[in-house]
C-alpha positions in Angstrom: 37.5 50.8 62.3 40.7 50.0 59.9 43.3 47.6 60.6 45.5 49.9 61.6 42.8 51.0 64.6 43.0 47.1 65.6 46.6 47.1 65.4 46.8 50.0 67.8 44.3 48.7 70.5 45.7 45.1 70.1 49.6 46.7 71.1 47.7 49.0 74.3 45.6 46.3 75.7 48.6 43.3 75.1 51.0 45.9 77.3 48.2 46.4 79.9 47.6 42.8 80.4 51.7 42.0 80.5 52.6 44.8 82.6 49.9 44.8 84.9 50.3 41.3 86.1 54.1 41.1 85.8 54.9 44.0 88.0 53.0 43.2 91.2 54.4 39.3 90.5 58.2 40.8 90.0 57.4 42.7 93.3 56.3 39.5 95.3 59.3 37.9 93.8 61.9 40.3 94.8 60.3 40.6 98.0 60.0 37.2 99.1 63.7 36.5 97.4 65.2 39.4 99.6 63.3 38.2 102.8 64.3 34.7 102.0 67.9 35.1 101.4 67.8 38.0 104.4 66.7 35.0 106.6 69.1 32.0 105.1 71.8 34.7 105.5 71.3 35.3 109.2 70.4 31.6 109.7 74.1 30.6 107.4 76.0 33.5 109.8 74.0 32.1 113.3 74.9 28.8 112.8 78.6 29.4 112.4 78.0 31.7 115.5 77.4 29.1 117.2 80.0 26.8 115.8 82.8 29.5 117.1 81.3 29.9 120.3 80.9 25.7 120.8 84.6 25.7 119.6 85.7 28.6 121.7 83.9 26.8 124.9 85.8 23.3 124.5 89.2 24.9 123.6 89.0 27.4 126.4 88.2 23.9 128.7 91.0 22.0 127.2 93.6 25.2 128.5 91.4 25.4 131.4 91.9 21.7 132.3 95.6 21.4 131.6 96.2 24.6 133.9 93.8 23.3 136.9 95.8 19.7 137.0 98.6 21.7 137.6 97.4 23.7 140.0 96.1 20.7 141.6 99.8 19.1 141.3 101.0 22.2 143.0 98.8 22.3 146.0 99.2 18.6 146.6 103.2 18.2 146.1 105.9 20.0 147.7 109.1 21.1 145.5 111.2 18.5 147.2 108.6 15.9 146.0 108.1 17.0 142.4 112.1 17.6 142.4 112.2 13.9 142.6 112.7 11.9 139.4 110.5 9.3 140.5 107.6 11.2 142.1 107.7 13.4 138.7 107.5 10.4 136.5 104.3 9.2 138.7 102.4 12.6 138.4 103.2 12.8 134.6 102.0 9.3 134.1 98.7 10.2 136.2 98.3 13.1 134.2 98.9 11.2 130.7 96.4 8.8 131.9 93.8 11.8 132.0 94.8 13.5 129.1 97.4 12.5 126.3 98.0 15.5 124.7 100.8 16.1 127.6 104.3 15.8 126.4 106.5 16.5 129.3 106.5 17.7 132.6 109.6 19.7 133.9 110.0 22.1 137.5 112.1 25.1 137.7 113.4 27.1 140.5 113.1 31.1 140.8 116.2 31.4 139.1 114.8 29.6 136.1 117.0 26.7 136.2 114.7 23.5 134.7 115.6 21.2 138.2 113.6 18.0 137.1 112.1 17.1 134.0 110.0 13.8 132.7 110.1 14.1 128.8 111.7 13.1 125.7 114.3 15.9 125.4 117.0 16.4 127.5 116.2 19.8 128.9 117.0 19.2 132.6 119.2 22.0 134.0 118.6 24.5 131.4 118.4 27.9 132.0 114.8 30.1 131.2 115.5 33.2 133.4 115.5 35.3 130.3 112.8 33.5 128.3 109.8 35.4 127.8 107.6 32.8 129.3 109.2 32.7 132.2 109.4 36.0 132.6 105.6 36.4 132.3 104.4 33.0 134.4 107.0 34.8 137.3 104.9 38.0 137.1 101.4 37.2 137.0 101.3 33.4 138.4 100.4 31.6 135.0 101.2 31.9 131.5 100.1 29.8 128.6 102.6 30.7 125.7 102.3 31.0 122.0 104.0 28.7 119.4 107.8 28.9 120.0 110.6 26.7 119.1 112.9 26.9 122.5 115.6 24.7 122.8 114.2 21.7 121.3 113.7 23.5 118.2 110.5 22.1 117.5 107.0 24.3 117.7 104.8 24.2 120.4 103.3 26.0 123.4 103.6 25.4 127.2 101.5 26.1 130.1 102.9 26.8 133.3 102.0 27.9 136.7 103.8 29.4 139.5 103.7 28.6 143.5 105.5 30.3 146.2 105.7 28.5 149.5 107.5 31.0 152.2 110.7 32.2 150.7 110.7 30.2 147.8 109.0 30.2 144.3 109.1 27.2 141.8 107.3 26.9 138.7 105.8 23.8 137.4 105.5 23.5 133.1 104.1 21.0 130.9 104.4 21.2 127.1 101.3 20.6 125.1 101.1 17.8 121.6 101.0 20.6 119.0 99.4 18.0 116.7 96.6 17.0 118.9 96.1 20.7 119.4 95.6 21.1 116.4 93.3 18.1 115.9 91.6 19.4 118.2 91.1 23.0 116.5 90.3 21.5 113.5 87.3 19.2 114.3 85.3 21.7 112.8 83.7 20.6 109.3 81.3 23.2 107.7 80.1 22.0 103.9 83.5 21.2 101.9 85.4 24.3 102.7 84.8 24.9 106.5 87.9 25.0 108.7 89.2 26.6 112.0 92.7 28.0 113.0 94.2 30.0 115.5 96.4 32.7 115.3 98.2 35.2 117.6 97.9 39.0 118.0 100.7 39.0 115.0 98.7 36.5 112.6 101.1 33.7 113.3 99.4 30.5 113.0 99.1 28.3 116.6 97.7 25.8 114.4 97.8 24.3 111.2 95.1 24.7 108.3 94.0 22.3 106.4 94.4 24.9 103.2 98.2 24.0 103.5 99.8 26.2 106.1 101.5 25.3 108.6 102.3 26.3 112.3 104.1 29.7 112.9 103.2 30.7 108.9 101.7 34.2 108.5 98.3 34.0 107.8 97.1 35.7 104.5 93.4 35.8 105.8 92.2 39.0 106.0 91.8 39.5 109.9 89.6 41.7 111.9 89.7 41.2 115.6 86.9 41.0 117.8 86.5 43.9 120.4 85.2 42.1 123.5 86.6 38.3 124.7 83.5 36.9 124.4 82.4 38.9 121.0 81.9 37.1 117.7 82.6 38.8 114.7 81.4 37.9 111.7 82.5 39.2 107.9 83.0 38.4 104.3 86.2 39.5 102.6 89.1 38.2 100.3 92.1 36.8 100.9 95.4 37.5 98.8 94.9 34.9 96.4 91.3 36.5 95.7 88.9 34.1 97.0 85.8 35.4 98.9 85.1 33.7 102.3 82.9 33.8 105.3 84.9 34.5 108.6 83.9 34.2 111.9 86.5 35.4 115.2 86.5 35.5 118.5 89.6 35.9 121.1 91.1 33.3 123.7 93.2 32.9 126.0 93.0 36.4 127.6 92.7 38.4 124.3 96.2 36.8 123.1 94.6 34.4 120.8 92.0 34.6 117.9 90.0 31.3 116.9 89.0 32.0 113.2 86.4 30.0 111.3 86.3 30.5 107.4 83.9 28.8 104.9 84.3 29.6 101.1 81.3 32.1 100.3 80.3 30.2 97.3 80.0 26.7 99.6 78.4 28.8 102.6 75.7 30.4 100.8 75.1 27.4 98.5 71.7 27.3 99.4 71.2 30.6 98.2 72.3 30.3 94.9 69.9 27.0 94.5 67.2 29.6 95.4 68.4 32.3 93.2 68.4 30.0 90.6 64.9 28.8 91.3 63.7 32.1 91.4 64.9 32.9 88.0 63.4 29.3 86.7 60.1 30.5 88.3 60.4 34.4 87.1 61.0 32.8 83.6 57.8 30.6 83.6 55.7 33.3 85.3 56.4 35.7 82.3 56.5 33.2 79.9 52.5 32.1 81.0 51.5 35.8 81.3 52.5 36.4 78.1 51.1 33.5 76.5 47.7 34.1 78.6 48.0 37.5 77.8 48.4 37.1 73.8 45.6 35.0 73.9 43.2 36.8 75.8 44.0 40.2 73.3 43.5 38.0 70.6 40.6 36.7 71.6 39.3 40.7 72.1 40.3 41.4 69.3 38.2 38.7 67.4 35.3 39.7 69.7 35.8 43.1 68.4 35.9 42.7 64.6 33.1 40.2 64.9 30.8 42.8 66.8 32.3 45.0 64.3 31.0 43.2 61.5 27.8 42.4 63.0 27.0 46.1 64.0 27.8 46.6 60.3 25.6 43.9 59.3 22.9 45.0 61.1 23.3 48.7 59.7 22.6 47.1 56.1 19.7 45.1 57.7 18.1 48.7 58.9 19.1 50.3 55.8 17.2 47.9 53.8 14.9 47.6 56.2 14.4 51.6 56.2 14.2 51.0 52.4 11.3 48.5 52.2 9.6 51.1 54.4 10.1 53.4 52.2 9.2 51.3 49.6 6.1 50.3 51.0 5.1 54.0 51.4 6.0 55.1 48.2 4.1 52.0 46.7 0.9 52.6 48.7 1.0 56.0 47.1 1.4 54.8 43.6 -1.5 52.3 44.4 -3.6 55.2 45.7 -2.6 57.2 42.9 -3.5 54.2 40.4 -6.4 53.4 42.1 -8.6 56.8 41.5 -8.4 56.6 37.2 -8.9 52.8 37.8 -11.9 53.3 39.1 -12.7 55.8 36.1 -11.8 53.2 33.8 -14.4 50.7 35.8 -17.1 53.5 35.2 -16.8 53.9 31.7 -16.2 50.1 31.2 -19.5 49.7 32.8 -21.1 52.5 31.1 -20.0 51.2 27.6 -21.5 47.6 28.9 -24.9 49.4 29.6 -24.9 51.0 26.0 -24.4 47.7 24.6 -27.3 45.9 25.9 -29.5 49.1 25.0 -28.5 48.4 21.6 -28.7 44.9 21.2 -32.2 45.1 22.8 -33.3 47.7 20.5 -31.9 45.9 17.5 -29.4 48.6 16.6 -26.6 45.8 17.1 -27.4 42.7 15.6 -25.8 39.7 16.6 -22.3 39.4 14.6 -18.8 38.2 14.8 -18.1 42.1 15.6 -20.4 41.9 18.4 -18.9 38.8 19.8 -15.3 40.5 19.6 -16.4 43.3 21.3 -18.0 41.6 24.3 -15.2 39.2 24.4 -12.5 42.7 24.8 -15.2 44.2 27.3 -15.1 40.7 29.6 -11.4 41.3 29.3 -11.1 44.2 30.3 -13.6 44.2 33.3 -11.2 41.2 34.2 -8.2 43.3 34.2 -9.8 46.2 35.8 -10.5 43.7 38.6 -6.7 42.3 38.8 -5.6 45.7 38.8 -7.9 46.7 41.7 -7.0 43.6 43.4 -3.4 44.3 43.2 -3.6 48.2 44.4 -5.6 46.8 47.3 -2.8 44.2 48.0 -0.6 47.2 47.7 -2.5 49.6 50.0 -2.7 46.9 52.9 1.3 46.5 52.6 1.8 50.0 53.1 -0.7 50.9 55.4 0.8 52.1 58.8 -2.0 51.4 61.3 -2.1 49.7 64.4 -2.4 45.8 64.4 -5.6 44.1 63.1 -6.3 40.7 65.0 -8.4 38.3 62.6 -8.6 35.2 60.8 -6.7 35.0 57.9 -7.2 32.3 55.1 -4.0 31.6 54.0 -5.3 29.6 50.7 -6.1 33.0 49.1 -4.0 35.0 51.3 -0.7 33.6 50.1 -1.5 33.7 46.0 -2.4 37.3 46.5 1.8 37.7 48.1 3.1 35.7 45.8 1.3 36.8 42.6 3.0 40.6 43.6 6.5 39.2 43.1 6.0 36.5 40.6 6.5 38.4 37.6 9.8 40.0 39.0 10.9 36.9 40.0 10.5 35.6 36.9 12.7 38.4 35.3 15.4 37.0 37.5 14.6 33.4 36.2 13.1 32.1 39.3 9.9 30.6 39.2 7.5 30.2 42.1 5.5 26.7 42.5 2.6 27.3 45.0 1.2 24.0 46.3 -1.2 25.1 49.0 -3.2 22.2 50.8 -7.2 22.8 50.7 -7.2 21.3 54.2 -5.0 24.5 55.3 -6.5 26.2 58.5 -6.9 29.9 59.1 -4.6 31.5 61.3 -5.1 34.3 63.5 -3.1 37.3 63.1 -2.8 41.0 61.8 -3.1 40.7 57.6 -1.0 43.4 57.1 1.6 42.3 59.3 1.7 38.6 58.1 1.9 40.1 54.9 5.3 41.9 55.5 6.9 38.8 56.9 5.9 36.2 54.1 7.3 39.1 51.7 10.7 39.3 53.6 10.8 35.6 53.6 10.1 35.0 49.8 12.4 38.0 48.8 15.2 36.8 51.0 15.2 33.0 49.9 14.7 33.8 46.4 17.1 37.1 46.3 15.3 39.5 43.8 
């Protein structure tokens, strides 16, 4: 396998190991983030709704209590009594003891004349029959006005109730301290930017805003009115300055006022931003870990493949060498068999020559001489070399013989020298000399001589590298 093949495999494995875990990892994070953020958004909106609901109940309770105070006076006192300055003063002091939000108290006849007044302004005998609040209270029996200036030229709003006793109709009216009422509305504190304020149906502020706008200013916020009186509507929108807010609105005062609670979106959903950053950090760490592990495992896989290919190649070379050795053994056995035949003829001829020499010596035809001695020595050497060649061919035949193992005792003192003699000459050619040091006390081993010969030849061949 070429290096290009390894690079292609590495690329495919690496992409698989990154994409397979990263896709479910991203899906899990995305689903978890969506579920968590959706839950957190719902929790934030639900919390704002609870605040708006509690605030609406508190404001409506305040207004209802002031109205009930006036209705109690109407039922407890007659027109003549409340028209008396001393009695009116005492009534007003009792009302202020219950709530300091009342700034004055006045009595009006059915023609709109201010017949009695207790307060800081000179309003007695002022005529209000053309005023909107007077017309409204005469029609419906009670009225809570919007913020207006009136004769005093100061922003304020009033609560008025009407009583009819026989042929006479008269009105009791009180003015609410706008600053105290604003403080009551502004009690909402949500995060750093949360605030609450009241507007009428024309978008005119009935309380001050923490952000700077004052009474009777027109709000710049986008307003969406609830359809039902107790409904709380939430939405996200931008004001004219381009700032994005989370709004919650609900109707008050017979659907004539709108309570608005708002908070900057970044402040309201600050936890979402923190969670988002946390998710991004986790995603980056997860991606880095997955990538690092993918690179590490891929490198290990490629290294293992290269090692396996190398071992496979080496094993193939060993198999080739073993096959060559097997073929060489077969060839050597064939050569030894072919040599052994003429060697037997030579041995026969050598034996015949020795017999003839012995007969010639006995018959006296060949008297003893130096030449005869030399011939006898040559014949002895020929015999010795014939025996040596016979031993070599027998050893080669044993090595190349393919037969079933025959287990027997093998004398290593004789067996090892035979093996070494087979390769000693070739080793000497390569400058390698084999020294034998076999103990006379070496015990025989039990095994197959042919297999033992092959093992020893392989070992010696590997050691001397010939």
